[in-house]
C-alpha positions, 0 to 999 in steps of 0.5 A, a space after each residue: 732874371 734875364 729879359 724873356 723873348 719879345 714876341 710882338 703879335 698885336 691884337 686885330 681890334 678895332 679903335 676903341 673910342 672913349 671920347 673925342 672932340 676937336 682937340 683931343 681923342 681918348 682911346 681905350 688900348 688893348 694889352 698886346 699893341 704898341 702905343 707907337 711904332 718900333 724901329 723894326 718894319 714888323 713893329 709899325 702896327 701901333 695905337 698911334 698909326 691905327 688912330 691916324 688912319 681915321 684921324 690924320 693929325 693924331 699924336 701920341 702925348 704919353 705912352 702905355 707899355 705894350 702889354 699894359 691896356 686902358 686910357 691914352 690920350 692923343 692930341 689933334 693938333 700940335 698946340 693941344 699936343 704941347 698944352 697936354 704934354 706940359 700938363 704931364 711934365 708939371 704933373 697936373 694930370 692924375 692917373 690910376 691904374 688897376 693891377 693884380 699882383 702876386 701874393 697877399 699884401 700885408 698892409 692896406 695902403 702905402 707909398 713907394 719912393 724909389 728913383 728908377 734907371 735904365 738896367 743897360 745890360 738888361 735893356 729894356 728892363 729898368 731898376 732901382 738906383 738911389 744914387 743915380 736914378 730919377 725920382 719916381 713915386 707911386 701911391 697904392 691901395 688894396 682893393 681886394 685880397 684873393 687867394 693868392 694875389 691881391 687887386 690893387 689900385 696904383 697912383 703913380 705921382 711920376 711917370 717913369 718907364 716900368 714904374 708901376 712894375 718895378 715898384 710893385 716888384 720891389 715890395 715882393 708882389 710883382 704884377 701877374 703876367 709880367 713877362 719881364 719882371 715877374 717870376 715864373 709862377 707870377 708869369 704863368 698866373 695870367 694870360 697877360 700883364 694884369 695892368 690897366 690904366 683905369 682913370 685919367 684927368 686933365 685940364 681941357 687944353 681949350 676950355 681949361 675945364 678939368 675933364 676925366 675918364 674911366 675904363 674897367 679892366 677885362 681881367 
């Protein structure tokens, strides 16, 4: 399937602050807003630029896809940025997502271990490649089965681009509203990509104590 046209019309919403201290800023990103600016003038509006308007030192540590909503953490100085970045690199940070996927999943839980690589012909899409791809692992669990879709809890062990979207597609259950990977029925079944970063846990970069944050999806 060829990528559908990219249309950027970011929501005009206020910054939704979940938590802030002297080191970190935790935000609830709306669907439709880029995490960082793109390489064209019309892609300048993003979560990081909006955060910098109120907190000039804010630095993005990790990203969510434009159409994914939910928890995202920013550092408020370079030392903290390096600390949290290392936690992500060493896979010390726990993340969970809620997604509505097409169809009724047969099993209650499972693990997807399928390496990913950029699909250069169809960029920005990614694809599974067991020979050249980078390791990508996702644990999944059914929350609720509905008439024509399943609500799932997704726990990525790795953090590859589009990992959850491609992994669920590989099971035959694309995420509803996914304009890159869903077939037409699954795309039209939702007004947006129904993928939400609902939980994040990390060691506080200063105290070392584990802290966690939660956010409920709007869908």
